[in-house]
TIBALO-631238 format. One record per residue (C-alpha): x, y, z. Coordinates in Angstrom, 2 decimals, padded with zeros to 5 digits. Layout:
BEGIN
- X_Y_Z
- X_Y_Z
...
//
This chain:
BEGIN
- X_Y_Z
- -032.66_-008.84_012.15
- -036.32_-007.88_012.37
- -036.79_-005.20_009.69
- -040.04_-003.94_011.22
- -038.31_-003.27_014.55
- -035.45_-001.43_012.86
- -037.88_000.78_010.94
- -039.88_001.44_014.10
- -036.74_002.48_016.02
- -035.60_004.75_013.20
- -039.01_006.36_012.92
- -039.24_006.71_016.70
- -035.89_008.50_016.88
- -036.86_010.88_014.10
- -040.28_011.62_015.62
- -038.74_012.24_019.05
- -036.31_014.66_017.46
- -039.19_016.31_015.62
- -040.91_017.46_018.81
- -040.70_021.26_018.24
- -040.49_022.42_021.83
- -039.40_025.94_020.91
- -042.30_026.37_018.50
- -044.94_024.85_020.76
- -043.86_026.64_023.94
- -043.60_029.93_022.09
- -047.05_029.62_020.53
- -048.92_028.11_023.48
- -047.55_030.25_026.32
- -046.43_033.44_024.57
- -048.46_033.58_021.37
- -045.22_033.85_019.38
- -043.74_031.70_016.66
- -040.04_032.14_017.42
- -039.26_031.30_013.81
- -040.63_034.72_012.88
- -038.47_036.55_015.42
- -034.77_037.03_016.07
- -032.65_034.65_014.04
- -035.72_032.68_012.95
- -034.20_029.56_014.48
- -036.44_027.19_016.47
- -033.91_026.51_019.19
- -032.93_027.42_022.74
- -030.72_030.37_021.82
- -033.37_032.17_019.80
- -036.00_031.47_022.46
- -033.65_032.94_025.08
- -033.09_036.00_022.93
- -036.74_036.51_022.03
- -038.70_035.25_025.05
- -036.17_035.11_027.87
- -034.70_032.47_030.18
- -038.05_031.36_031.61
- -039.07_030.09_028.19
- -035.62_028.94_027.09
- -034.96_026.60_030.03
- -037.84_024.15_029.36
- -037.00_024.23_025.64
- -033.41_023.25_026.38
- -034.42_020.50_028.81
- -037.02_019.02_026.46
- -034.64_019.09_023.52
- -031.95_017.38_025.57
- -034.34_014.72_026.83
- -035.63_013.90_023.36
- -032.04_013.38_022.15
- -031.23_011.08_025.05
- -034.51_009.20_024.67
- -033.95_008.69_020.95
- -030.54_007.07_021.47
- -031.89_005.02_024.36
- -034.33_003.38_021.96
- -031.38_001.21_020.93
- -032.01_-000.95_023.99
- -035.38_-001.94_022.50
- -033.81_-003.23_019.29
- -032.71_-006.71_018.26
- -029.00_-006.03_018.85
- -027.69_-006.73_022.35
- -025.77_-003.94_024.16
- -022.67_-006.12_024.36
- -022.60_-006.52_020.58
- -020.00_-004.46_018.66
- -022.82_-003.31_016.38
- -024.82_-001.80_019.24
- -022.73_001.38_019.06
- -023.61_001.81_015.40
- -027.30_001.56_016.22
- -026.94_004.31_018.82
- -025.06_006.48_016.34
- -027.77_006.06_013.72
- -030.51_006.94_016.21
- -028.56_010.01_017.30
- -028.30_011.25_013.73
- -032.00_010.64_013.12
- -032.96_012.58_016.25
- -030.86_015.57_015.18
- -032.29_015.42_011.66
- -035.75_015.37_013.24
- -034.95_018.51_015.22
- -033.59_020.29_012.16
- -036.46_019.16_009.90
- -039.42_018.45_012.23
- -042.45_016.85_010.66
- -044.61_018.47_013.36
- -043.52_022.00_012.45
- -043.42_022.18_008.69
- -039.85_020.85_008.55
- -038.53_024.17_009.88
- -036.53_023.50_013.02
- -033.31_024.49_014.74
- -029.65_023.59_014.57
- -030.03_020.58_016.88
- -027.36_021.49_019.43
- -029.45_020.83_022.56
- -030.79_017.60_021.06
- -027.23_016.58_020.25
- -026.10_017.36_023.79
- -028.80_015.11_025.22
- -027.89_012.34_022.79
- -024.22_012.60_023.74
- -025.06_011.73_027.34
- -025.94_008.26_026.04
- -022.38_007.92_024.69
- -019.94_009.75_026.97
- -021.14_011.43_030.16
- -017.69_012.69_031.12
- -016.93_014.01_027.66
- -020.17_015.93_027.25
- -019.99_017.39_030.76
- -016.55_018.83_029.97
- -017.86_020.15_026.65
- -020.80_021.79_028.42
- -018.44_023.40_030.92
- -016.38_024.71_028.02
- -019.52_026.04_026.36
- -020.55_027.94_029.49
- -017.09_029.47_029.92
- -016.81_030.52_026.27
- -020.30_032.02_026.12
- -019.85_033.77_029.46
- -016.68_035.41_028.13
- -017.75_036.17_024.56
- -021.59_036.09_024.68
- -021.51_034.19_021.40
- -023.47_030.94_021.69
- -022.29_029.88_018.25
- -018.65_030.10_019.32
- -019.34_028.17_022.53
- -021.18_025.46_020.60
- -018.45_025.03_018.01
- -015.58_025.04_020.50
- -017.40_022.63_022.81
- -018.07_020.31_019.89
- -014.51_020.56_018.61
- -013.12_019.50_021.97
- -015.62_016.69_022.57
- -013.46_013.93_020.98
- -010.51_014.94_023.16
- -012.64_015.19_026.29
- -014.17_011.77_025.61
- -010.73_010.20_025.27
- -009.54_012.05_028.36
- -012.38_010.62_030.45
- -011.78_007.04_029.31
- -013.92_006.62_026.18
- -011.16_005.41_023.87
- -013.15_003.39_021.33
- -011.87_004.75_017.99
- -015.33_004.48_016.47
- -016.75_006.76_019.16
- -013.92_009.27_018.81
- -014.39_009.35_015.04
- -018.13_009.81_015.48
- -017.55_012.74_017.81
- -015.13_014.25_015.31
- -017.78_014.01_012.60
- -020.30_015.58_014.99
- -017.96_018.54_015.50
- -017.80_018.99_011.71
- -021.59_018.89_011.59
- -021.74_021.69_014.16
- -019.45_023.83_012.05
- -021.66_023.14_009.02
- -024.92_024.01_010.79
- -023.30_027.19_012.12
- -021.93_028.28_008.74
- -024.16_031.38_008.65
- -023.04_032.25_012.19
- -019.42_031.95_011.09
- -020.13_034.41_008.30
- -021.69_036.87_010.73
- -018.78_036.43_013.14
- -016.32_037.28_010.37
- -018.33_040.38_009.49
- -018.85_041.42_013.12
- -022.64_041.14_012.91
- -023.28_038.04_015.02
- -025.88_038.57_017.75
- -024.75_038.27_021.32
- -026.68_036.25_023.89
- -026.40_036.48_027.66
- -026.85_033.14_029.39
- -028.08_034.66_032.63
- -030.19_037.48_031.33
- -032.35_038.46_028.42
- -030.40_039.72_025.43
- -031.25_042.91_023.67
- -032.71_042.19_020.27
- -030.13_042.74_017.57
- -027.27_043.35_020.00
- -024.02_043.03_018.11
- -020.33_042.92_018.75
//
């Protein structure tokens, strides 16, 4: 295996994940660093809450695309797609992209939770599974107005949805299960606020009131 190519792919995935769309869009078009407002998170939800849907939509799309692009770098590597090890390469690139989003080199290593980046990356693994998870997310958030709950429930059900839509490789199912645990970990502060009734609500189809609570 060509070590230089492997390093280049790993670095490429991390750098793609590091593109701080929320920070750049907020600063360039609104003169606001979203990390100083709302939850302080450089992600779609905080952008929606602070700047509105017009700013949040491109952030979400860019973050999804960078996740998908990072995993797609696997096709440029030395391992053929038909190889059993190709899946492991994609998994590694997915993790690196999410790490890049959470700790972006282009934004002082202060990023977001990586949910949108993870969603984009998942499209490179299981289209059917992630579409069902997204549908679940929309339903949950529409009913509760808690993005954190929608994200965690959607992630929790992803392994089952993937299996339901025909992706039965045990390695993939296990990877999705680990991803769901990662989502619970990155949302640990949200879980605390949910338990205390202080979690902010977010409206998918309208701008949330700053500090709105349950």
